[in-house]
Every structure is written in structure tokens, then in C-alpha cells.
N, C-alpha and C positions, 0 to 999 in steps of 0.2 A: 554513460555515467548513470549509477543507479542510487536513489535517495531512501533513507530510511523510511518505511511506509507509516511511522508514527512521529515523523518530523512536523513541527509546526511550521517550518519553511515551505512545505509542499503541500499544506493542508488547505484545501478549497471549501468555501462555505456551499451547503446543500443548495440546490436550485428547485424551485417548485415546479410542477408541469400542470398547464392549464388543464381544467377538467377534474373535479374533485375525485370522480370514480378511480383516476389514475393516480391519486396522490396516496401515500401510504408513509406511516411514521416508521423510522429507521434510527436505531441506535447509532451514535458515531462514536468511532474509535478514540480512545485518549490519544492525545498528543503531548508532546514534549519538545523542549528546547536542546534536543541533543545534536543537532547540526551534522545527522549520519548520512555519509555517503561512501560509494566505491567506486572507483573509476578503473577500468582494464583497458590498457594499450597493448594490442597484438601487434608485434613485428612480422611483417609477412616474409617469407622465405627463410624465416629461423624459427626456432622452438623458443625463444624468449617473449615474455610477457611482463611488462610492468603493472604493477598493482598497488594503488593507493586506497587507504582507506582511512576514514577518520568517524569517531563516535565520541562526542564529547561528555555525553551524561548517560549513565545506567538507567534503564525503565523497565517497566513491566515487560514480558515478552509478547511478542506479536501472535495472535491468536486469529487464524483465518475464519472469515465467516461465511465462506462461500458456501452454497447448498448444491449439491450435486442433482444433475437432472434426473436422476433415477428417484432420488428422494422427493423432489418436487413434484413428480409425477404420482407420489403415493399421497401427497397432500389434496384432500377435497375441501373446495371453496363453498 
């Protein structure tokens, strides 16, 4: 089962790491009461799959904040 990345149901509060030098401020993704999920059941031995999807509230599109390793290597601290 997959949940919407912006669902408040799956949102976890950020945790602080010990050692101030390791801490960093990070913007949190907006979350919503969308109750979004996707469930896929595969039936082995057949070409049949059951797909169930639910998303109760429209919200802003998800924008990936992942930074590729090549970009990280160009950043000088």
C-alpha cells in the first residue's frame, strides 16, 4: 500500500539529532487531510491486478525536494 506523500495521516514530526553541528533547518512539506492511498494486489499466475485508489481532497501538487548527488558535489560549504 502506498500513501500520498502529503497526507497528514502519514506525516511524522521532525526529530533533532544530538550535536549542534549536525542539525540543520529544513522546510517541511505542506500536508493535507486528503486520506490518499493506492493499493495494488497482484494475482500470481494470471495477468490480473486489482487496483484501489482513494484521494478525498485536492491539494497542491507534490514537488520533489531531492537533490542529486552531482549537484551536492558542486556545493562548497
